[in-house]
N, C-alpha and C positions, 0 to 999 in steps of 0.2 A: 615619522615613526608608526604611521599608519600603514605604510608600504613593507616598513619589516617584519611586522605583524603580519601582515598579510600574507609577506612572502615566506614567512616561518611554517603559515597556518597551512598554506599549500602544498609545502614538500610534506608535512609530515601526513598530511590527508593524501599524499600520493603516494608514501613508501606505504602509507597504512592500509590502501586500497589496494594493493598490489597484490596481495597475498592469498592464498588460496587455501580452504578449511578441508576439501576435500581431495587433494593430491598436488603433484606440481606443475607450475604453471606451463613447462616445456615438456612433454610427453611423448614417448616412444611411440610410435605404432603397437606393440605389442602391450604396452602400459593400458592405451587405450582401447584394446579387446578387451582387456581383465572386467569380468561380471558377468551380470544376467541379462539377455536381450529379448525380445519379442520382435517379430514381424508386426509392422505398419501399416506397408503396402505389399503389394505384389503384384506383377499382371505377366502374360506372355504375349509376346508380339512377333509374329510368323514372319518367315523370310521377305516375306512381299512387304512389310510392313504398314499393310492393309488394317488388319484387325489387330488391337492389343484388347484383350481378354482379362479381366479383372480377377483373378485367381486366389485373393486373397483368403477366403473360405478356406481353402487347402492349406492355410499356414496357420491361422487365429489362434490353434490352439497349442502352437509349437513353441517352445524357446528352446534358446541357444546358451548354453554356459561356457563360459571361457574360465579357467585357472590355470597361469603360465601359458606353455605351450599345448595342454592340453584341454580338449574340447569333446562336448557334451549337448547331441541333438535331441532333446525330447518332443514325443508327439501328446500330451497330455488325455486328447480323445482314446486312441488306440493304444497307447502304453509302449510304443515303439520307442525304443531308445539307442541312440547310436553314439560311440565313444570314437576316440583316437588322437590324433596331432594335428597341428597345422602350423606353416612357414608362410612366411612374408617371401617373394622377389619379385625382381622387376624386371620387364624387356623393354629395348629401344626400339622404337618406332620410326627412327631417322630423324629429323629434325627439320630447321631451314636455319639462313641466316635473316639475323635484324637487320635495320635500317644503320646500326652502326658498326657490323660489321665482324660482329661476333657470332659463331656457330650455337643455338638453342637446341639441346637435346631435348625430344619428346619422351617421356618416360612412363611407361605404363605399370601400374603397382597392381599385384595378385596376392591372394590366397591361394595356397593348397592344402586341402584340408582331405584327410585320409582317415574314414572312421570304419568302425565294425559295427552290426546288428549284434547286439548283445544277447537274442535270443537264436537267432540263426546262425551267427556269424558268418553273414554275406558283408564283405567289402564292398566301400561304396568310395570314389573319389570325385571330389567337386572342384572346380577350378574357379574362384571368383576373381573377375576384374573389378577393384576396387574404384568406384567412382568418389566417395567421397569417407572421411574416417575422421571423427571428431572423439571427443568425449561420452558422446553418448549419441551418436547417430554413425549410421553404417550404412552406405548407400553400394552396393554391387552388381554385378549380372554375371548370369550365366549362362554359354553357349552352347548351341547345340544345329544341328544338320538341318533340322526343320523352324528352327528360330530361337527365341532367345527369352530368357527370364529376366526381368528389372526387380529388384528387391529392397525394400528402406528398414530399417529394424533402428529400435530404440533401444537405450537400457533402461531397466529397471532401476 
């Protein structure tokens, strides 16, 4: 009798603990992006890899708001506002054969952002390589000829 009661209690606990109040359990990347984000870490790494400069001071007053495929990037200190669209895409970087003889393809995921300055009408294009995207974390990089930026963002 104890085992039956314990089994019923365990099953009911399992089914009631697997629900999430703030959204579905399985989310698409677009659903994960929705909301207001702020920069928690930012650094620049030059091409030689010797210097890793902490540049979070340049982004501490910035926030990114995502609604659907629309993105707004605001610098609260300067008042600059960039608005536009973004889209996800992926690219194959090759692959390898595992021990079982199956081919495993390496795929990198990117976010292409096209925004326009609301004051000057200047357009900016960013290509972010996504390293991590969860419900409340986004880690990505931007690559340039002299080095790359590595960013970590958190959702408010």
